SEMINU-788792 format. One record per atom (N, C-alpha, C, CB): atom name; z, y, x. Coordinates in Angstrom, 1 decimal. Atoms other than C-alpha are relative to their C-alpha. Glycine has a CB too. Layout:
BEGIN
(margu CA, (Z, Y, X)) ...
This chain:
BEGIN
(margu N, (0.4, -0.5, -1.3)) (margu CA, (64.7, -64.5, 81.2)) (margu C, (-1.5, 0.2, 0.1)) (margu CB, (0.5, -0.8, 1.2)) (margu N, (1.5, -0.1, 0.0)) (margu CA, (61.0, -65.2, 80.7)) (margu C, (-0.4, 1.3, -0.8)) (margu CB, (-0.6, -1.2, -0.7)) (margu N, (0.4, -1.1, 0.8)) (margu CA, (60.9, -62.5, 78.0)) (margu C, (0.2, 1.3, 0.8)) (margu CB, (0.9, 0.1, -1.2)) (margu N, (-0.2, -1.2, -0.8)) (margu CA, (62.2, -59.9, 80.5)) (margu C, (-0.6, 0.0, 1.4)) (margu CB, (1.5, 0.3, 0.1)) (margu N, (0.8, 0.0, -1.3)) (margu CA, (60.0, -60.9, 83.4)) (margu C, (0.8, -0.4, 1.2)) (margu CB, (-0.6, 1.3, 0.2)) (margu N, (-0.8, 0.4, -1.1)) (margu CA, (62.7, -62.4, 85.6)) (margu C, (-0.8, -1.1, 0.8)) (margu CB, (1.4, -0.6, -0.4)) (margu N, (0.8, 1.0, -0.8)) (margu CA, (61.0, -64.3, 88.5)) (margu C, (0.6, -1.4, -0.1)) (margu CB, (-0.1, 0.5, 1.4)) (margu N, (-0.4, 1.5, 0.1)) (margu CA, (61.1, -68.1, 88.5)) (margu C, (1.1, -0.2, 1.1)) (margu CB, (-1.2, -0.9, 0.2)) (margu N, (-1.0, 0.2, -1.1)) (margu CA, (63.0, -67.9, 91.9)) (margu C, (1.3, 0.5, -0.4)) (margu CB, (-0.5, 0.7, 1.2)) (margu N, (-1.3, -0.6, 0.4)) (margu CA, (65.7, -65.6, 90.5)) (margu C, (0.6, -0.8, -1.2)) (margu CB, (-0.2, 1.5, -0.4)) (margu N, (-0.5, 0.8, 1.1)) (margu CA, (65.9, -67.6, 87.3)) (margu C, (0.6, -1.3, 0.4)) (margu CB, (-1.1, -0.2, -1.1)) (margu N, (-0.5, 1.3, -0.5)) (margu CA, (66.3, -70.9, 89.1)) (margu C, (1.3, 0.2, 0.8)) (margu CB, (-1.0, -0.7, 0.9)) (margu N, (-1.2, -0.2, -0.8)) (margu CA, (68.9, -69.4, 91.5)) (margu C, (1.2, 0.3, -1.0)) (margu CB, (-0.2, 1.2, 0.9)) (margu N, (-1.0, -0.3, 0.9)) (margu CA, (70.9, -68.0, 88.6)) (margu C, (0.5, -1.3, -0.8)) (margu CB, (-0.4, 1.1, -1.1)) (margu N, (-0.3, 1.2, 0.8)) (margu CA, (70.8, -71.2, 86.5)) (margu C, (0.7, -1.1, 0.8)) (margu CB, (-1.2, -0.6, -0.7)) (margu N, (-0.6, 1.1, -0.9)) (margu CA, (71.8, -73.4, 89.5)) (margu C, (1.3, 0.5, 0.7)) (margu CB, (-1.0, -0.4, 1.0)) (margu N, (-1.2, -0.5, -0.7)) (margu CA, (74.6, -71.1, 90.7)) (margu C, (1.3, -0.6, -0.6)) (margu CB, (0.1, 1.5, -0.2)) (margu N, (-1.3, 0.6, 0.4)) (margu CA, (78.2, -72.4, 90.5)) (margu C, (0.6, 0.7, -1.2)) (margu CB, (1.0, -0.1, 1.1)) (margu N, (-0.5, -0.8, 1.1)) (margu CA, (79.1, -69.7, 88.0)) (margu C, (-0.6, -0.3, -1.3)) (margu CB, (0.0, 1.4, 0.2)) (margu N, (0.7, 0.3, 1.2)) (margu CA, (76.6, -71.0, 85.5)) (margu C, (-0.2, -1.5, -0.3)) (margu CB, (-1.4, 0.7, 0.1)) (margu N, (0.3, 1.4, 0.2)) (margu CA, (75.7, -74.6, 86.1)) (margu C, (1.3, -0.7, -0.5)) (margu CB, (-0.5, -0.7, 1.3)) (margu N, (-1.1, 0.7, 0.5)) (margu CA, (78.0, -76.8, 84.0)) (margu C, (-0.4, -1.4, -0.4)) (margu CB, (0.6, 0.8, -1.2)) (margu N, (0.3, 1.4, 0.6)) (margu CA, (78.3, -80.4, 82.9)) (margu C, (0.7, 0.0, -1.4)) (margu CB, (0.6, -1.1, 1.0)) (margu N, (-0.6, 0.1, 1.3)) (margu CA, (79.4, -81.6, 79.5)) (margu C, (1.5, -0.1, 0.1)) (margu CB, (-0.5, -1.3, -0.7)) (margu N, (-1.5, 0.2, -0.2)) (margu CA, (82.9, -82.3, 80.9)) (margu C, (0.6, 1.4, 0.4)) (margu CB, (0.3, -1.0, 1.1)) (margu N, (-0.6, -1.2, -0.5)) (margu CA, (83.4, -78.9, 82.6)) (margu C, (-0.3, 1.3, -0.9)) (margu CB, (-0.5, 0.3, 1.4)) (margu N, (0.4, -1.2, 0.8)) (margu CA, (81.7, -76.6, 80.0)) (margu C, (1.2, 0.4, -0.9)) (margu CB, (-1.2, -0.4, -0.9)) (margu N, (-1.1, -0.5, 0.8)) (margu CA, (84.3, -74.4, 78.2)) (margu C, (-0.5, 1.0, -1.0)) (margu CB, (1.1, 0.6, 0.9)) (margu N, (0.4, -1.0, 0.9)) (margu CA, (84.2, -72.0, 75.3)) (margu C, (-0.1, 1.3, 0.7)) (margu CB, (1.1, 0.1, -1.1)) (margu N, (0.2, -1.2, -0.7)) (margu CA, (84.7, -69.2, 77.8)) (margu C, (-1.3, 0.1, 0.7)) (margu CB, (1.2, 0.1, 1.1)) (margu N, (1.4, 0.1, -0.6)) (margu CA, (81.5, -70.3, 79.6)) (margu C, (-1.0, 0.4, -1.0)) (margu CB, (-0.3, -1.3, 0.6)) (margu N, (1.0, -0.3, 1.0)) (margu CA, (79.6, -70.2, 76.4)) (margu C, (0.0, 1.5, -0.4)) (margu CB, (0.3, -0.9, -1.3)) (margu N, (-0.1, -1.4, 0.4)) (margu CA, (80.9, -66.8, 75.3)) (margu C, (-0.5, 0.9, 1.2)) (margu CB, (1.5, 0.4, -0.3)) (margu N, (0.5, -0.8, -1.1)) (margu CA, (80.2, -65.4, 78.8)) (margu C, (-1.5, 0.1, 0.0)) (margu CB, (0.5, -0.5, 1.4)) (margu N, (1.5, 0.1, -0.1)) (margu CA, (76.6, -66.5, 78.8)) (margu C, (-0.6, 0.7, -1.3)) (margu CB, (-0.5, -1.4, 0.1)) (margu N, (0.5, -0.7, 1.2)) (margu CA, (76.1, -65.3, 75.2)) (margu C, (0.1, 1.5, 0.2)) (margu CB, (0.7, -0.5, -1.3)) (margu N, (-0.2, -1.4, -0.2)) (margu CA, (77.5, -61.9, 76.2)) (margu C, (-1.1, 0.5, 0.9)) (margu CB, (1.4, 0.2, 0.7)) (margu N, (1.1, -0.4, -0.9)) (margu CA, (75.0, -61.7, 79.1)) (margu C, (-1.3, 0.0, -0.8)) (margu CB, (-0.1, -1.0, 1.2)) (margu N, (1.2, 0.1, 0.7)) (margu CA, (72.2, -62.7, 76.8)) (margu C, (-0.2, 1.0, -1.1)) (margu CB, (-0.2, -1.4, -0.6)) (margu N, (0.0, -1.0, 1.1)) (margu CA, (73.1, -60.3, 74.0)) (margu C, (0.5, 1.4, 0.3)) (margu CB, (0.7, -0.6, -1.2)) (margu N, (-0.5, -1.3, -0.4)) (margu CA, (74.3, -57.3, 76.0)) (margu C, (-0.8, 1.1, -0.7)) (margu CB, (-0.1, 0.1, 1.5)) (margu N, (0.5, -1.2, 0.7)) (margu CA, (73.7, -54.0, 74.2)) (margu C, (-0.4, -0.4, -1.5)) (margu CB, (-1.2, 0.6, 0.7)) (margu N, (0.2, 0.4, 1.4)) (margu CA, (73.4, -55.9, 70.9)) (margu C, (1.3, 0.0, -0.7)) (margu CB, (-0.8, -1.4, -0.1)) (margu N, (-1.4, 0.0, 0.6)) (margu CA, (76.2, -55.4, 68.3)) (margu C, (0.6, -1.4, -0.1)) (margu CB, (-0.2, 0.5, -1.4)) (margu N, (-0.6, 1.3, 0.0)) (margu CA, (76.7, -59.2, 68.2)) (margu C, (0.8, -0.3, 1.3)) (margu CB, (-1.1, -1.1, -0.2)) (margu N, (-0.8, 0.1, -1.2)) (margu CA, (77.9, -59.0, 71.8)) (margu C, (1.4, 0.5, -0.2)) (margu CB, (-0.7, 0.7, 1.2)) (margu N, (-1.3, -0.6, 0.2)) (margu CA, (80.8, -56.8, 70.7)) (margu C, (0.7, -0.9, -1.0)) (margu CB, (-0.1, 1.4, -0.6)) (margu N, (-0.6, 0.9, 0.9)) (margu CA, (81.5, -59.1, 67.7)) (margu C, (0.6, -1.2, 0.7)) (margu CB, (-1.0, -0.4, -1.1)) (margu N, (-0.5, 1.2, -0.7)) (margu CA, (81.8, -62.1, 70.0)) (margu C, (1.2, 0.4, 0.9)) (margu CB, (-1.1, -0.6, 0.8)) (margu N, (-1.1, -0.4, -0.9)) (margu CA, (84.0, -60.2, 72.5)) (margu C, (1.3, 0.2, -0.9)) (margu CB, (-0.3, 1.4, 0.7)) (margu N, (-1.1, -0.2, 0.9)) (margu CA, (86.3, -59.2, 69.6)) (margu C, (0.5, -1.4, -0.5)) (margu CB, (-0.3, 0.9, -1.2)) (margu N, (-0.4, 1.4, 0.5)) (margu CA, (86.3, -62.8, 68.2)) (margu C, (0.7, -0.8, 1.1)) (margu CB, (-1.2, -0.7, -0.5)) (margu N, (-0.6, 0.7, -1.1)) (margu CA, (87.2, -64.1, 71.6)) (margu C, (1.3, 0.8, 0.6)) (margu CB, (-1.0, -0.2, 1.2)) (margu N, (-1.2, -0.9, -0.3)) (margu CA, (90.0, -61.4, 71.8)) (margu C, (-0.1, 0.6, 1.4)) (margu CB, (1.3, -0.9, -0.1)) (margu N, (0.3, -0.7, -1.3)) (margu CA, (88.3, -59.8, 74.9)) (margu C, (0.6, -0.8, 1.2)) (margu CB, (0.6, 1.4, -0.1)) (margu N, (-0.6, 0.8, -1.1)) (margu CA, (89.5, -62.7, 77.1)) (margu C, (-1.0, -0.4, 1.0)) (margu CB, (0.7, -1.2, -0.6)) (margu N, (0.9, 0.4, -1.1)) (margu CA, (86.5, -62.8, 79.3)) (margu C, (0.6, 0.3, 1.3)) (margu CB, (-1.4, 0.9, -0.2)) (margu N, (-0.5, -0.2, -1.3)) (margu CA, (87.3, -63.1, 82.9)) (margu C, (-0.4, 1.3, 0.6)) (margu CB, (-0.4, -1.2, 1.0)) (margu N, (0.2, -1.3, -0.6)) (margu CA, (87.6, -59.7, 84.6)) (margu C, (-0.6, 1.0, -1.0)) (margu CB, (-1.0, -0.1, 1.2)) (margu N, (0.5, -1.0, 1.0)) (margu CA, (86.8, -57.9, 81.3)) (margu C, (1.1, 0.9, -0.2)) (margu CB, (-0.4, -0.8, -1.3)) (margu N, (-1.1, -1.0, 0.1)) (margu CA, (88.8, -54.7, 81.3)) (margu C, (-0.6, 1.2, -0.7)) (margu CB, (0.5, 0.4, 1.4)) (margu N, (0.4, -1.3, 0.6)) (margu CA, (88.8, -51.4, 79.6)) (margu C, (-0.7, 0.9, 1.0)) (margu CB, (1.2, 0.7, -0.6)) (margu N, (0.6, -0.9, -1.0)) (margu CA, (86.5, -48.8, 81.1)) (margu C, (1.0, 1.1, 0.5)) (margu CB, (-1.2, 0.7, -0.7)) (margu N, (-0.8, -1.1, -0.6)) (margu CA, (88.0, -46.1, 83.3)) (margu C, (0.0, 1.2, -0.9)) (margu CB, (-0.4, 0.3, 1.4)) (margu N, (-0.1, -1.2, 0.9)) (margu CA, (89.2, -43.1, 81.2)) (margu C, (-0.4, -0.3, -1.4)) (margu CB, (-0.9, 1.1, 0.6)) (margu N, (0.3, 0.4, 1.4)) (margu CA, (88.7, -45.0, 77.9)) (margu C, (0.9, 0.9, -0.9)) (margu CB, (0.3, -1.5, -0.2)) (margu N, (-0.7, -0.8, 1.0)) (margu CA, (89.8, -42.9, 74.9)) (margu C, (1.2, -0.8, -0.6)) (margu CB, (-0.9, 0.5, -1.1)) (margu N, (-1.1, 0.8, 0.5)) (margu CA, (91.8, -45.8, 73.5)) (margu C, (0.7, -0.8, 1.1)) (margu CB, (-0.5, -1.0, -1.1)) (margu N, (-0.7, 0.8, -1.0)) (margu CA, (94.4, -47.7, 75.5)) (margu C, (-0.1, -1.5, -0.3)) (margu CB, (1.4, 0.4, 0.1)) (margu N, (0.2, 1.4, 0.3)) (margu CA, (93.3, -51.0, 73.9)) (margu C, (-1.5, -0.2, -0.4)) (margu CB, (0.9, -0.4, -1.2)) (margu N, (1.3, 0.2, 0.4)) (margu CA, (90.0, -52.6, 72.9)) (margu C, (-0.2, 0.3, -1.5)) (margu CB, (-0.4, -1.5, 0.3)) (margu N, (0.3, -0.3, 1.4)) (margu CA, (88.3, -51.6, 69.7)) (margu C, (0.0, -1.3, -0.8)) (margu CB, (-1.4, 0.7, -0.1)) (margu N, (-0.1, 1.1, 0.9)) (margu CA, (89.1, -53.9, 66.8)) (margu C, (-0.9, 0.1, -1.2)) (margu CB, (1.4, -0.2, -0.4)) (margu N, (0.8, -0.3, 1.2)) (margu CA, (86.9, -52.3, 64.1)) (margu C, (-0.9, 1.2, 0.3)) (margu CB, (0.9, 0.2, -1.3)) (margu N, (0.8, -1.2, -0.1)) (margu CA, (84.2, -49.7, 63.7)) (margu C, (0.4, 1.0, -1.0)) (margu CB, (-1.6, -0.4, -0.2)) (margu N, (-0.4, -1.1, 0.9)) (margu CA, (84.8, -46.4, 62.1)) (margu C, (-0.9, 0.1, -1.3)) (margu CB, (0.0, 1.3, 0.7)) (margu N, (0.8, -0.2, 1.2)) (margu CA, (83.6, -45.5, 58.6)) (margu C, (-1.1, 1.1, 0.3)) (margu CB, (0.9, 0.5, -1.2)) (margu N, (1.1, -1.0, -0.3)) (margu CA, (80.2, -43.7, 58.8)) (margu C, (0.2, 1.2, -0.9)) (margu CB, (-1.3, -0.7, -0.3)) (margu N, (-0.2, -1.3, 0.7)) (margu CA, (80.0, -40.1, 57.6)) (margu C, (-0.6, -0.1, -1.4)) (margu CB, (-0.7, 1.1, 0.7)) (margu N, (0.5, 0.1, 1.4)) (margu CA, (77.8, -41.1, 54.6)) (margu C, (0.9, -0.7, -0.9)) (margu CB, (-1.3, -0.8, 0.1)) (margu N, (-1.0, 0.7, 0.9)) (margu CA, (80.5, -43.5, 53.3)) (margu C, (1.1, 1.0, -0.3)) (margu CB, (0.5, -1.2, 0.8)) (margu N, (-1.0, -1.0, 0.2)) (margu CA, (83.0, -40.7, 53.7)) (margu C, (-0.4, 1.0, -1.0)) (margu CB, (0.5, 0.7, 1.3)) (margu N, (0.4, -1.0, 0.9)) (margu CA, (80.9, -38.2, 51.8)) (margu C, (-0.4, -0.5, -1.4)) (margu CB, (-1.2, 0.8, 0.6)) (margu N, (0.5, 0.6, 1.3)) (margu CA, (79.6, -40.5, 49.1)) (margu C, (1.1, -0.8, -0.7)) (margu CB, (-1.2, -0.8, 0.2)) (margu N, (-1.0, 0.9, 0.6)) (margu CA, (82.7, -42.7, 48.5)) (margu C, (1.3, 0.3, 0.7)) (margu CB, (-0.4, -1.5, 0.3)) (margu N, (-1.2, -0.4, -0.8)) (margu CA, (85.5, -40.7, 50.2)) (margu C, (1.3, -0.4, -0.7)) (margu CB, (0.0, 1.4, 0.1)) (margu N, (-1.3, 0.4, 0.6)) (margu CA, (88.1, -41.6, 47.6)) (margu C, (0.4, -1.4, 0.3)) (margu CB, (-0.1, 0.1, -1.5)) (margu N, (-0.3, 1.3, -0.4)) (margu CA, (87.8, -45.2, 48.7)) (margu C, (0.1, -0.3, 1.5)) (margu CB, (-1.0, -0.9, -0.6)) (margu N, (0.0, 0.1, -1.4)) (margu CA, (87.8, -44.6, 52.4)) (margu C, (1.5, 0.3, 0.5)) (margu CB, (-1.0, 0.9, 0.7)) (margu N, (-1.3, -0.3, -0.4)) (margu CA, (91.3, -44.9, 53.9)) (margu C, (0.0, 1.1, 1.0)) (margu CB, (0.7, -1.3, 0.6)) (margu N, (-0.1, -1.1, -1.0)) (margu CA, (92.4, -41.8, 55.9)) (margu C, (0.5, -0.5, 1.3)) (margu CB, (0.9, 1.1, -0.6)) (margu N, (-0.5, 0.2, -1.3)) (margu CA, (92.8, -41.9, 59.6)) (margu C, (0.2, -1.5, 0.4)) (margu CB, (1.3, 0.7, 0.2)) (margu N, (-0.1, 1.4, -0.4)) (margu CA, (92.1, -45.6, 60.3)) (margu C, (-0.4, -0.1, 1.5)) (margu CB, (-0.9, -0.9, -0.9)) (margu N, (0.2, 0.1, -1.5)) (margu CA, (92.4, -46.2, 64.1)) (margu C, (-1.0, -1.1, 0.3)) (margu CB, (1.3, -0.2, 0.7)) (margu N, (1.0, 1.0, -0.4)) (margu CA, (89.6, -48.1, 65.8)) (margu C, (0.8, -1.2, 0.6)) (margu CB, (-1.0, 0.5, 1.0)) (margu N, (-0.8, 1.1, -0.6)) (margu CA, (92.4, -50.3, 67.3)) (margu C, (0.7, -0.8, -1.1)) (margu CB, (1.0, 0.5, 1.0)) (margu N, (-0.6, 0.7, 1.1)) (margu CA, (93.6, -51.4, 63.8)) (margu C, (-0.7, -1.3, -0.3)) (margu CB, (0.1, 0.9, -1.3)) (margu N, (0.6, 1.3, 0.3)) (margu CA, (93.0, -55.1, 63.2)) (margu C, (-0.5, 0.0, -1.4)) (margu CB, (1.0, -1.1, 0.3)) (margu N, (0.5, 0.2, 1.3)) (margu CA, (90.9, -56.0, 60.2)) (margu C, (0.9, -1.1, -0.6)) (margu CB, (-1.5, -0.4, 0.0)) (margu N, (-0.9, 0.9, 0.6)) (margu CA, (92.6, -58.2, 57.6)) (margu C, (-0.1, -1.4, 0.5)) (margu CB, (-0.4, 0.0, -1.5)) (margu N, (0.2, 1.4, -0.5)) (margu CA, (91.1, -61.4, 59.1)) (margu C, (0.2, -0.1, 1.5)) (margu CB, (-1.4, -0.5, -0.4)) (margu N, (-0.1, -0.1, -1.5)) (margu CA, (91.6, -60.3, 62.7)) (margu C, (1.5, 0.2, 0.4)) (margu CB, (-0.8, 1.2, 0.6)) (margu N, (-1.5, -0.1, -0.3)) (margu CA, (95.4, -60.9, 63.0)) (margu C, (0.3, -0.9, 1.1)) (margu CB, (0.8, -0.4, -1.3)) (margu N, (-0.4, 0.9, -1.2)) (margu CA, (97.0, -62.2, 66.2)) (margu C, (0.8, -1.2, -0.4)) (margu CB, (0.9, 0.8, 0.9)) 
């Protein structure tokens, strides 16, 4: 918060709010993932964690008018990979297809 210029008053209010303040007994994995998501928003690691947590954040839903009817499980192959190594790129892999290690 210091890096982004959040005021001390706002920072203290956020950190002491009931949605954030935790004890060693009440802290859950969901709390940790939520705060990491807030801290890394717009960073690819935020999506990796959301996927690892199976998108189970509280009130985390698909955007309105999303192209897919489910959350993205993998990224698409980049055009350079398709043009330079196309024989090894599987055809028509959906973004909702789980990766080999991402099985329910």
